[in-house]
C-alpha positions as CSV (number, residue, x, y, z in Angstrom):
1,M,4.6,-11.2,-0.7
2,Q,7.3,-12.8,-2.9
3,T,10.2,-14.6,-1.3
4,I,13.7,-15.2,-2.6
5,L,15.4,-18.2,-1.1
6,G,19.2,-17.9,-1.5
7,A,18.9,-14.2,-2.3
8,N,22.4,-12.8,-1.9
9,G,24.1,-14.4,-4.9
10,Q,24.1,-12.6,-8.3
11,I,20.8,-14.2,-9.6
12,G,19.0,-13.6,-6.3
13,E,20.1,-9.9,-6.0
14,E,19.2,-9.1,-9.7
15,L,15.8,-10.9,-9.1
16,A,15.1,-8.8,-6.1
17,R,15.8,-5.7,-8.1
18,E,13.6,-6.8,-10.9
19,L,10.7,-7.7,-8.7
20,K,10.8,-4.3,-7.0
21,R,11.2,-2.6,-10.4
22,N,8.2,-4.2,-12.2
23,F,6.1,-6.4,-9.9
24,T,6.1,-5.8,-6.1
25,S,7.8,-4.0,-3.2
26,D,6.7,-6.7,-0.8
27,I,9.8,-8.9,-1.0
28,R,11.4,-11.2,1.6
29,I,15.1,-12.0,1.3
30,V,16.1,-15.4,2.7
31,S,19.7,-16.7,3.1
32,R,21.9,-17.9,5.9
33,D,23.1,-14.3,6.4
34,A,20.3,-12.3,4.7
35,K,20.9,-8.8,3.6
36,K,18.6,-6.2,2.0
37,V,18.9,-5.7,-1.8
38,N,16.2,-3.0,-2.0
39,D,15.5,-0.6,0.9
40,T,12.0,-2.0,1.2
41,D,13.0,-5.6,1.5
42,K,12.3,-7.8,4.6
43,V,15.1,-10.1,5.6
44,F,15.0,-13.5,7.2
45,S,18.2,-15.4,8.0
46,A,17.7,-19.2,7.9
47,D,19.3,-22.5,7.2
48,L,16.9,-24.1,4.8
49,S,18.3,-27.6,5.5
50,V,16.3,-27.3,8.7
51,R,12.6,-28.1,7.8
52,E,11.1,-25.8,10.4
53,K,13.2,-22.8,9.1
54,A,12.1,-23.5,5.6
55,I,8.4,-23.5,6.6
56,E,8.9,-20.2,8.5
57,A,10.9,-18.7,5.6
58,V,8.1,-19.3,3.1
59,K,5.1,-18.4,5.4
60,G,2.9,-15.7,4.1
61,S,4.4,-15.8,0.5
62,E,2.4,-16.0,-2.7
63,I,5.5,-17.0,-4.7
64,A,8.9,-18.4,-3.5
65,Y,11.9,-18.4,-5.8
66,F,14.6,-21.1,-5.3
67,T,17.8,-19.4,-6.4
68,L,20.0,-21.0,-3.7
69,G,23.5,-22.0,-4.6
70,L,26.1,-24.1,-2.9
71,P,29.9,-24.3,-3.4
72,I,31.0,-26.6,-6.2
73,S,31.4,-29.7,-4.1
74,S,29.8,-33.1,-5.0
75,D,29.8,-34.2,-1.4
76,L,28.0,-31.1,-0.3
77,W,25.6,-31.2,-3.2
78,E,24.6,-34.8,-2.5
79,K,24.0,-34.1,1.2
80,Q,22.4,-30.7,1.0
81,F,20.6,-29.9,-2.2
82,P,17.9,-32.7,-2.3
83,L,17.3,-32.2,1.5
84,I,16.9,-28.4,1.1
85,L,14.7,-28.8,-2.0
86,Q,12.4,-31.3,-0.2
87,N,12.1,-28.9,2.7
88,V,11.2,-26.0,0.4
89,I,8.6,-28.1,-1.4
90,D,7.1,-29.2,1.9
91,A,7.1,-25.5,3.0
92,C,5.4,-24.3,-0.2
93,K,2.7,-27.0,0.2
94,I,2.0,-26.2,3.8
95,N,1.8,-22.4,3.1
96,G,0.0,-22.6,-0.2
97,T,3.0,-20.9,-2.0
98,K,3.8,-21.3,-5.7
99,L,7.5,-22.3,-6.3
100,V,9.8,-20.9,-9.1
101,F,12.9,-23.1,-9.3
102,F,16.0,-21.6,-10.9
103,D,17.9,-24.6,-12.6
104,N,21.0,-25.2,-14.5
105,T,21.9,-27.6,-17.4
106,Y,24.1,-30.1,-15.5
107,M,21.6,-32.9,-16.1
108,Y,21.7,-32.6,-19.9
109,P,23.9,-34.6,-22.2
110,Q,27.3,-32.9,-23.0
111,D,27.5,-33.4,-26.7
112,D,26.6,-31.6,-29.9
113,R,22.8,-31.9,-29.7
114,I,20.8,-28.6,-29.4
115,L,19.3,-28.4,-25.9
116,T,15.5,-27.9,-25.6
117,E,13.1,-28.3,-22.7
118,E,12.4,-31.8,-24.1
119,T,16.1,-32.9,-24.1
120,V,16.5,-36.2,-22.2
121,F,18.5,-36.1,-18.9
122,A,21.8,-37.8,-19.3
123,P,24.1,-36.4,-16.7
124,I,27.9,-36.8,-16.5
125,G,29.3,-36.9,-13.0
126,R,28.0,-36.6,-9.4
127,K,26.8,-33.0,-9.6
128,G,24.9,-33.7,-12.8
129,V,23.2,-36.6,-11.1
130,V,22.1,-34.4,-8.2
131,R,20.6,-31.8,-10.5
132,R,18.8,-34.5,-12.4
133,K,17.3,-35.8,-9.1
134,M,16.2,-32.4,-8.1
135,A,14.5,-31.7,-11.5
136,E,12.8,-35.1,-11.4
137,I,11.5,-34.5,-7.8
138,L,9.9,-31.2,-9.0
139,L,8.5,-32.7,-12.2
140,E,6.9,-35.4,-10.2
141,E,5.3,-32.8,-7.9
142,I,4.1,-30.8,-10.8
143,Q,2.7,-33.8,-12.7
144,S,0.8,-35.0,-9.5
145,G,-0.8,-31.6,-9.0
146,A,0.5,-31.5,-5.5
147,L,2.5,-28.3,-6.1
148,E,2.1,-25.3,-8.3
149,A,5.7,-24.8,-9.6
150,V,7.7,-23.9,-12.7
151,I,11.3,-24.7,-13.6
152,C,13.5,-21.8,-15.1
153,R,16.6,-23.3,-16.7
154,A,19.7,-21.4,-17.6
155,P,23.0,-22.3,-19.4
156,E,26.5,-21.0,-18.2
157,F,26.5,-17.5,-16.9
158,Y,28.5,-14.4,-17.9
159,G,27.8,-11.1,-16.3
160,P,28.6,-8.3,-13.9
161,G,29.0,-8.1,-10.2
162,K,29.3,-11.3,-8.3
163,T,28.7,-13.5,-11.4
164,Q,30.6,-16.7,-11.0
165,S,31.3,-19.0,-14.0
166,I,34.1,-20.6,-15.9
167,T,33.8,-17.9,-18.6
168,N,33.9,-15.0,-16.1
169,T,36.9,-16.6,-14.2
170,L,39.0,-17.5,-17.2
171,V,38.2,-14.6,-19.6
172,F,36.7,-11.5,-17.9
173,D,38.5,-11.7,-14.6
174,N,41.8,-12.2,-16.4
175,I,41.1,-9.1,-18.6
176,K,40.7,-7.0,-15.5
177,E,43.9,-8.4,-14.0
178,D,45.8,-7.9,-17.3
179,K,46.6,-11.7,-17.5
180,K,46.5,-13.9,-20.6
181,L,43.0,-15.2,-21.1
182,K,42.4,-19.0,-20.9
183,V,39.8,-21.1,-22.8
184,P,38.9,-24.7,-21.8
185,L,39.5,-27.3,-24.5
186,S,38.5,-25.5,-27.7
187,A,38.2,-21.9,-28.9
188,G,36.2,-23.0,-32.0
189,K,33.0,-24.5,-30.6
190,K,29.8,-22.4,-30.4
191,R,28.5,-21.7,-27.0
192,S,25.3,-20.3,-25.4
193,L,25.9,-18.0,-22.4
194,I,23.3,-16.2,-20.5
195,W,23.7,-12.6,-19.2
196,T,22.9,-12.9,-15.5
197,P,20.6,-9.9,-15.3
198,D,18.6,-11.3,-18.2
199,A,18.3,-14.6,-16.4
200,S,16.8,-12.9,-13.3
201,R,14.5,-10.6,-15.3
202,A,13.1,-13.6,-17.2
203,T,12.7,-15.6,-14.0
204,A,10.7,-12.7,-12.4
205,L,8.5,-12.5,-15.6
206,I,7.8,-16.3,-15.5
207,G,7.1,-16.2,-11.8
208,N,4.5,-13.5,-12.3
209,T,2.9,-15.2,-15.3
210,P,0.2,-17.6,-14.0
211,D,-0.1,-19.6,-17.1
212,A,3.6,-20.2,-17.2
213,F,3.5,-22.6,-14.2
214,G,3.5,-26.4,-14.6
215,Q,6.2,-26.3,-17.3
216,T,9.9,-26.0,-17.8
217,W,11.3,-22.9,-19.5
218,H,14.7,-22.3,-21.1
219,L,15.6,-18.7,-20.3
220,P,16.7,-16.4,-23.1
221,V,20.2,-16.0,-24.6
222,D,21.7,-14.0,-27.4
223,K,21.1,-16.3,-30.4
224,S,24.4,-15.7,-32.0
225,H,26.1,-18.5,-30.0
226,P,29.7,-17.2,-30.5
227,T,32.8,-19.4,-30.1
228,Y,35.3,-18.3,-27.5
229,Q,37.5,-17.1,-30.4
230,E,34.6,-14.8,-31.5
231,L,33.7,-13.7,-28.0
232,I,37.3,-12.7,-27.2
233,G,37.6,-11.0,-30.6
234,M,34.5,-9.0,-29.7
235,A,36.0,-8.2,-26.3
236,S,39.2,-7.0,-28.0
237,G,37.3,-4.4,-29.9
238,I,35.3,-3.2,-26.9
239,Y,38.4,-3.0,-24.6
240,A,40.5,-1.5,-27.4
241,K,43.3,-4.0,-26.9
242,D,44.6,-7.2,-28.5
243,L,43.5,-9.8,-26.0
244,K,45.7,-12.9,-26.1
245,Y,44.4,-16.3,-25.1
246,S,45.6,-19.8,-24.7
247,V,43.5,-23.0,-25.0
248,I,43.9,-25.3,-22.0
249,P,43.9,-29.0,-23.1
250,K,42.1,-31.7,-21.0
251,W,45.3,-33.3,-19.8
252,I,46.3,-30.0,-18.1
253,F,43.0,-30.1,-16.2
254,R,43.5,-33.7,-15.3
255,I,47.0,-33.0,-13.9
256,G,45.7,-29.9,-12.1
257,S,42.9,-31.9,-10.5
258,V,45.4,-34.1,-8.6
259,F,46.5,-31.0,-6.7
260,N,43.5,-28.7,-6.7
261,Q,40.0,-29.7,-5.4
262,K,38.2,-26.9,-7.4
263,I,39.7,-28.2,-10.6
264,K,38.8,-31.7,-9.7
265,E,35.2,-30.6,-9.3
266,L,35.2,-29.0,-12.7
267,L,36.2,-32.2,-14.6
268,E,32.7,-33.5,-15.1
269,L,31.7,-30.3,-16.8
270,L,34.6,-30.3,-19.4
271,P,32.9,-32.5,-22.1
272,R,30.6,-29.6,-23.0
273,Y,33.6,-27.5,-24.0
274,E,34.6,-30.1,-26.6
275,H,31.3,-29.6,-28.5
276,D,29.0,-26.9,-29.8
277,N,26.8,-26.2,-26.7
278,I,23.7,-24.5,-28.0
279,F,20.7,-23.7,-25.8
280,D,17.4,-23.3,-27.5
281,D,15.2,-20.6,-26.0
282,S,12.5,-20.5,-28.7
283,K,9.7,-21.5,-26.4
284,F,10.4,-18.4,-24.1
285,R,10.8,-16.1,-27.2
286,N,7.5,-17.3,-28.6
287,R,5.6,-16.7,-25.3
288,F,7.3,-13.4,-24.4
289,P,8.2,-11.7,-27.7
290,D,8.7,-8.3,-26.2
291,F,11.5,-9.5,-23.8
292,Q,14.7,-7.6,-24.8
293,V,17.7,-9.9,-24.6
294,T,21.1,-8.3,-23.9
295,S,23.5,-8.8,-26.8
296,Y,27.1,-10.0,-26.1
297,K,28.3,-6.7,-27.2
298,Q,26.0,-4.8,-24.7
299,G,27.0,-7.3,-22.0
300,I,30.8,-7.1,-22.6
301,E,30.5,-3.3,-22.7
302,Q,28.8,-3.3,-19.2
303,I,31.4,-5.7,-17.8
304,K,34.1,-3.3,-19.1
305,N,32.5,-0.2,-17.7
306,E,32.1,-1.9,-14.3
307,Q,35.8,-3.0,-14.3
308,F,37.2,0.3,-15.5
309,P,34.7,3.0,-14.8
310,G,35.3,6.2,-16.8
311,K,37.6,4.6,-19.3
């Protein structure tokens, strides 16, 4: 059996579909309010901040995938994420279960350097510090040999369905609502975005590749690394309309943060939008050369068809 912890977000749902499609029908879905993704799924509702529940959630599993997300709140992340991760690690050790940890890039420096699996951790802000702590806990477990685990790391998302990201919110959601698009800080810096179904497909593949464990893997992205100006230009052609956008300067975010907690929580992520933010996936591509990465054109076309079916 393979178990998905935090299974009802976009990554978890796509992961469940991919596991069923290509690897196993014996899947357990775990979240606070667990719901089936595939008709053959088993469901288990659990609060993983309770150690006993985590142990029970993982019991009988060959592989557990940690795809759990929390609302963007530094207070909540500091209180909950390390606790939940430690409970899951303990549960995997007790049950003899391998752990696949789905990670983000918050612990990396936010400057012009190209990001590889060897990039040093240099977080900006409280959430970045939490993600560094979590990654370091896992790396220590891996290096000690106490846990068979693997880290799958993804940059900022874009994608269909429930996908949540700054790019989806400011660009694609505004296209759907016929509003002017917004770009944080600069439209001329190169960016790496990952198509969420690709992230889940790659995570399933790594989780079912025994020799991939004991390492960190950058998940695959379209290597063109477009600027927001180029991405919106591409979208204009696909949506067949002249999509207008405005660049939001940092001072606007700072003023907004005084009145809006969500904007305040985003401030620590803004430096990455002042620089080229390029994510190197060459390790994955060399190991899995047959993996088909979704191009930005293909991804934007899928978003459009989901937003405006039949048009």
